[in-house]
Backbone as CSV, one residue per row, in Angstrom:
resi,resn,N_x,N_y,N_z,CA_x,CA_y,CA_z,C_x,C_y,C_z
1,UNK,-4.775,-11.035,-6.415,-4.344,-11.734,-5.334,-2.808,-11.875,-5.351
2,UNK,-2.127,-11.666,-4.365,-0.745,-11.726,-4.200,-0.148,-12.936,-4.239
3,UNK,0.703,-13.503,-4.869,1.518,-14.717,-4.816,2.371,-14.560,-3.573
4,UNK,2.786,-15.789,-3.221,3.370,-16.220,-2.002,4.509,-15.303,-1.724
5,UNK,5.445,-15.185,-2.898,6.820,-14.423,-2.731,6.777,-13.116,-2.275
6,UNK,5.510,-12.491,-2.912,5.197,-11.009,-2.638,4.654,-10.819,-1.118
7,UNK,3.855,-11.687,-0.853,3.378,-11.720,0.445,4.510,-11.744,1.625
8,UNK,5.545,-12.825,1.000,6.889,-12.807,1.911,7.449,-11.563,2.069
9,UNK,7.584,-10.867,0.877,8.451,-9.638,0.643,7.730,-8.621,1.726
10,UNK,6.285,-8.607,1.561,5.763,-7.650,2.687,5.649,-7.894,3.971
11,UNK,5.782,-9.309,4.482,5.756,-9.700,5.739,7.089,-9.306,6.227
12,UNK,8.167,-9.686,5.534,9.683,-9.225,5.732,9.811,-7.759,6.132
13,UNK,9.257,-6.985,5.077,9.210,-5.399,5.293,8.487,-5.135,6.813
14,UNK,7.409,-5.704,6.975,6.244,-5.219,7.910,7.141,-5.428,9.284
15,UNK,7.992,-6.442,9.251,8.715,-6.767,10.567,9.657,-5.758,10.921
16,UNK,10.266,-5.272,9.899,11.302,-4.163,10.146,10.612,-2.854,10.387
17,UNK,9.514,-2.560,9.560,8.851,-1.079,9.863,8.661,-0.451,8.869
18,UNK,8.251,0.907,9.003,7.863,1.756,7.958,9.118,2.212,6.954
19,UNK,10.402,2.152,7.299,11.402,2.449,6.350,11.349,1.190,5.467
20,UNK,11.287,0.016,5.868,11.302,-1.239,4.847,10.207,-1.116,3.899
21,UNK,9.176,-0.720,4.398,7.932,-0.662,3.626,8.171,0.386,2.380
22,UNK,8.659,1.489,2.552,9.099,2.445,1.715,10.302,1.841,0.716
23,UNK,11.180,0.968,1.574,12.256,0.613,0.500,11.523,-0.401,-0.386
24,UNK,10.701,-1.268,0.033,9.968,-2.185,-0.676,9.098,-1.542,-1.932
25,UNK,8.284,-0.508,-1.538,7.773,0.418,-2.458,8.772,0.921,-3.555
26,UNK,9.904,1.301,-3.161,10.949,1.784,-4.160,11.473,1.088,-5.018
27,UNK,11.661,-0.263,-4.483,12.178,-1.314,-5.099,11.194,-1.845,-6.291
28,UNK,9.828,-1.757,-5.888,8.771,-2.250,-6.960,8.987,-1.193,-8.043
29,UNK,9.006,0.261,-7.588,9.173,1.144,-8.695,10.342,0.872,-9.563
30,UNK,11.470,0.519,-9.011,12.754,0.308,-9.873,12.700,-0.869,-10.650
31,UNK,11.655,-1.950,-10.322,11.458,-3.007,-11.171,10.411,-2.750,-12.217
32,UNK,10.028,-1.437,-12.191,9.156,-1.121,-13.339,7.472,-0.967,-12.969
33,UNK,7.149,-1.220,-11.760,5.937,-1.078,-11.598,5.427,0.441,-11.353
34,UNK,4.303,0.607,-11.640,3.751,2.136,-11.751,3.355,2.252,-10.425
35,UNK,3.228,3.674,-10.079,2.795,4.219,-8.547,1.042,3.418,-8.451
36,UNK,0.584,3.389,-9.315,-0.866,2.704,-9.140,-0.698,1.292,-9.132
37,UNK,0.331,0.553,-9.509,0.202,-0.910,-9.240,1.105,-1.123,-8.082
38,UNK,1.786,-0.147,-7.682,2.367,-0.256,-6.083,1.265,-0.094,-5.053
39,UNK,0.582,0.784,-5.230,-0.599,1.057,-4.372,-1.625,-0.041,-4.473
40,UNK,-1.826,-0.640,-5.610,-2.663,-1.625,-5.833,-2.090,-2.935,-5.135
41,UNK,-0.769,-3.248,-5.105,-0.107,-4.310,-4.074,-0.331,-3.947,-2.864
42,UNK,-0.021,-2.898,-2.197,-0.216,-2.463,-0.748,-1.531,-2.648,-0.393
43,UNK,-2.566,-2.262,-1.169,-3.804,-2.529,-0.971,-4.256,-3.773,-0.710
44,UNK,-3.872,-4.646,-1.747,-4.090,-6.242,-1.501,-3.402,-6.724,-0.103
45,UNK,-2.168,-6.355,-0.010,-1.581,-6.807,1.504,-2.368,-6.330,2.637
46,UNK,-2.753,-5.131,2.502,-3.499,-4.659,3.716,-5.009,-5.305,3.986
47,UNK,-5.667,-5.483,2.941,-6.796,-6.447,2.852,-6.590,-7.919,3.428
48,UNK,-5.176,-8.611,3.035,-4.991,-9.721,3.590,-4.719,-9.650,5.050
49,UNK,-3.898,-8.651,5.405,-3.938,-8.360,6.848,-5.384,-8.313,7.767
50,UNK,-6.034,-7.375,7.136,-7.304,-7.143,7.676,-7.995,-8.559,7.933
51,UNK,-8.145,-9.352,6.859,-8.870,-10.455,6.886,-8.258,-11.756,8.019
52,UNK,-6.966,-11.490,8.081,-6.585,-12.273,8.971,-6.074,-11.872,10.587
53,UNK,-7.042,-10.477,10.819,-6.902,-9.981,12.123,-5.959,-9.412,12.620
54,UNK,-4.995,-8.864,11.706,-3.803,-8.223,11.970,-3.867,-6.727,11.824
55,UNK,-4.732,-6.189,12.507,-4.822,-4.732,12.547,-3.901,-3.673,12.612
56,UNK,-2.902,-4.210,13.622,-1.680,-3.195,13.719,-0.804,-3.260,12.478
57,UNK,-0.601,-4.290,11.763,-0.009,-4.567,10.303,-0.682,-3.745,9.228
58,UNK,-2.093,-3.949,9.614,-2.860,-3.058,8.594,-2.598,-1.534,8.613
59,UNK,-2.564,-1.059,9.693,-2.457,0.339,10.003,-1.221,0.827,9.445
60,UNK,-0.107,-0.048,9.425,1.293,0.380,8.904,1.088,0.353,7.420
61,UNK,0.331,-0.492,6.782,0.001,-0.519,5.370,-0.615,0.584,5.088
62,UNK,-1.594,1.142,5.813,-2.383,2.307,5.498,-1.667,3.598,5.382
63,UNK,-0.703,3.560,6.381,0.193,4.718,6.499,0.958,4.834,5.275
64,UNK,1.433,3.549,4.675,2.287,3.476,3.551,1.512,3.892,2.396
65,UNK,0.184,3.450,2.306,-0.755,3.850,1.280,-0.883,5.262,1.273
66,UNK,-1.116,5.844,2.351,-1.221,7.311,2.299,0.090,7.923,1.476
67,UNK,1.426,7.554,2.176,2.575,8.139,1.442,2.606,7.753,0.072
68,UNK,2.119,6.661,-0.412,2.296,6.357,-1.796,1.337,7.323,-2.677
69,UNK,-0.109,7.354,-2.092,-1.075,8.183,-2.870,-0.498,9.630,-2.856
70,UNK,-0.185,10.175,-1.829,0.039,11.598,-1.678,-0.763,12.260,-0.683
71,UNK,-1.449,11.613,0.111,-2.282,11.980,1.186,-1.900,12.536,2.490
72,UNK,-0.592,12.425,2.735,0.435,12.800,3.760,0.841,14.226,3.335
73,UNK,1.624,14.658,4.428,2.319,15.776,3.959,3.351,15.687,2.891
74,UNK,3.606,16.754,2.235,4.461,16.724,0.956,5.738,15.900,1.310
75,UNK,6.389,16.224,2.424,7.678,15.708,2.989,7.568,14.304,3.151
76,UNK,6.570,13.816,3.570,6.177,12.317,3.710,5.981,11.320,2.432
77,UNK,5.623,12.208,1.119,5.108,11.431,0.116,6.310,10.805,-0.525
78,UNK,6.089,9.426,-1.040,7.176,8.685,-1.570,7.235,8.846,-2.924
79,UNK,6.402,9.648,-3.646,6.413,9.701,-5.028,6.173,11.331,-5.355
80,UNK,6.440,11.822,-6.284,6.376,13.182,-6.723,4.974,13.495,-7.146
81,UNK,4.185,12.316,-7.574,2.934,12.731,-8.097,1.893,12.492,-7.230
82,UNK,0.785,12.920,-7.117,-0.425,12.594,-6.304,-1.134,11.537,-7.189
83,UNK,-1.462,10.430,-6.684,-2.122,9.339,-7.481,-3.640,9.563,-7.243
84,UNK,-4.146,9.721,-8.365,-5.723,10.021,-8.423,-6.614,8.751,-8.168
85,UNK,-7.819,8.735,-7.876,-8.796,7.580,-7.903,-8.957,7.118,-9.390
86,UNK,-9.052,7.894,-10.266,-9.087,7.493,-11.790,-7.944,6.772,-12.112
87,UNK,-6.668,7.407,-11.814,-5.666,6.578,-12.245,-5.451,5.103,-11.732
88,UNK,-5.907,4.866,-10.237,-5.974,3.743,-9.863,-6.853,2.749,-10.473
89,UNK,-8.109,3.456,-10.691,-9.121,2.690,-11.257,-8.845,2.161,-12.762
90,UNK,-8.005,3.270,-13.478,-7.504,2.713,-14.771,-6.544,1.601,-14.812
91,UNK,-5.671,1.602,-13.873,-4.702,0.549,-13.587,-5.582,-0.827,-13.300
92,UNK,-6.407,-0.909,-12.466,-7.284,-2.083,-11.931,-7.947,-2.423,-13.189
93,UNK,-8.431,-1.807,-14.001,-9.291,-1.940,-15.161,-8.384,-2.690,-16.326
94,UNK,-7.038,-2.112,-16.153,-6.073,-2.751,-17.036,-5.661,-4.309,-16.675
95,UNK,-5.724,-4.496,-15.640,-5.470,-5.898,-15.064,-6.687,-6.801,-14.665
96,UNK,-7.827,-6.119,-14.931,-9.111,-6.913,-14.564,-9.385,-7.084,-13.164
97,UNK,-8.871,-6.055,-12.347,-9.255,-6.214,-10.923,-10.378,-5.381,-10.532
98,UNK,-11.274,-5.956,-9.403,-12.266,-5.173,-9.072,-11.989,-3.745,-8.940
99,UNK,-12.920,-2.779,-9.210,-12.641,-1.472,-8.939,-13.616,-1.185,-7.521
100,UNK,-12.720,-0.761,-6.536,-13.190,-0.530,-5.068,-12.355,0.532,-4.582
101,UNK,-12.876,1.103,-3.403,-11.919,1.775,-2.811,-10.747,1.287,-2.237
102,UNK,-9.844,1.928,-1.679,-8.696,1.457,-0.956,-9.283,0.818,0.379
103,UNK,-8.724,-0.189,1.036,-9.186,-0.754,2.129,-9.149,0.278,3.130
104,UNK,-10.085,-0.083,3.981,-10.516,0.738,4.919,-9.833,0.191,6.291
105,UNK,-9.238,1.369,7.167,-8.707,0.958,8.441,-9.618,1.785,9.426
106,UNK,-10.051,0.761,10.329,-11.016,1.230,11.374,-10.174,2.607,12.176
107,UNK,-10.699,3.748,12.216,-9.992,4.777,13.029,-9.676,4.604,14.671
108,UNK,-10.328,3.453,15.060,-9.880,3.293,16.486,-8.677,2.525,16.614
109,UNK,-8.382,1.665,15.294,-7.112,1.177,15.282,-6.058,1.735,14.825
110,UNK,-6.274,2.784,14.057,-5.349,3.502,13.210,-4.622,4.627,14.133
111,UNK,-3.195,4.236,14.210,-2.555,5.086,14.972,-1.689,6.061,14.071
112,UNK,-2.027,7.512,14.405,-1.422,8.370,13.727,0.312,8.680,14.016
113,UNK,0.483,7.973,15.024,1.976,8.216,15.269,2.847,7.233,14.686
114,UNK,2.438,6.420,13.883,3.325,5.651,13.336,4.382,6.016,12.209
């Protein structure tokens, strides 16, 4: 679960848009979080948005996760390393978090032009 200050950081970045979300991810990396940890935080926030019915925001988080993991074009990736499911699972095991797939965004609500 994300704490209130982390949720606020995500909310503030979400208001600004994709560039601010990337800056948040890079700030997390500068603070020492691993790529897997950053992906996990974005995943948790995406789940938070989905449970509160904020699908547009969740779609932006989904695009961010694609950029964090390396699923987008090479030019769009935020990290030099492709994050594997095994690495993400290893991180989740290390913090005793549930092993589960990254949250799903309904394709009807997912906009590829973000």
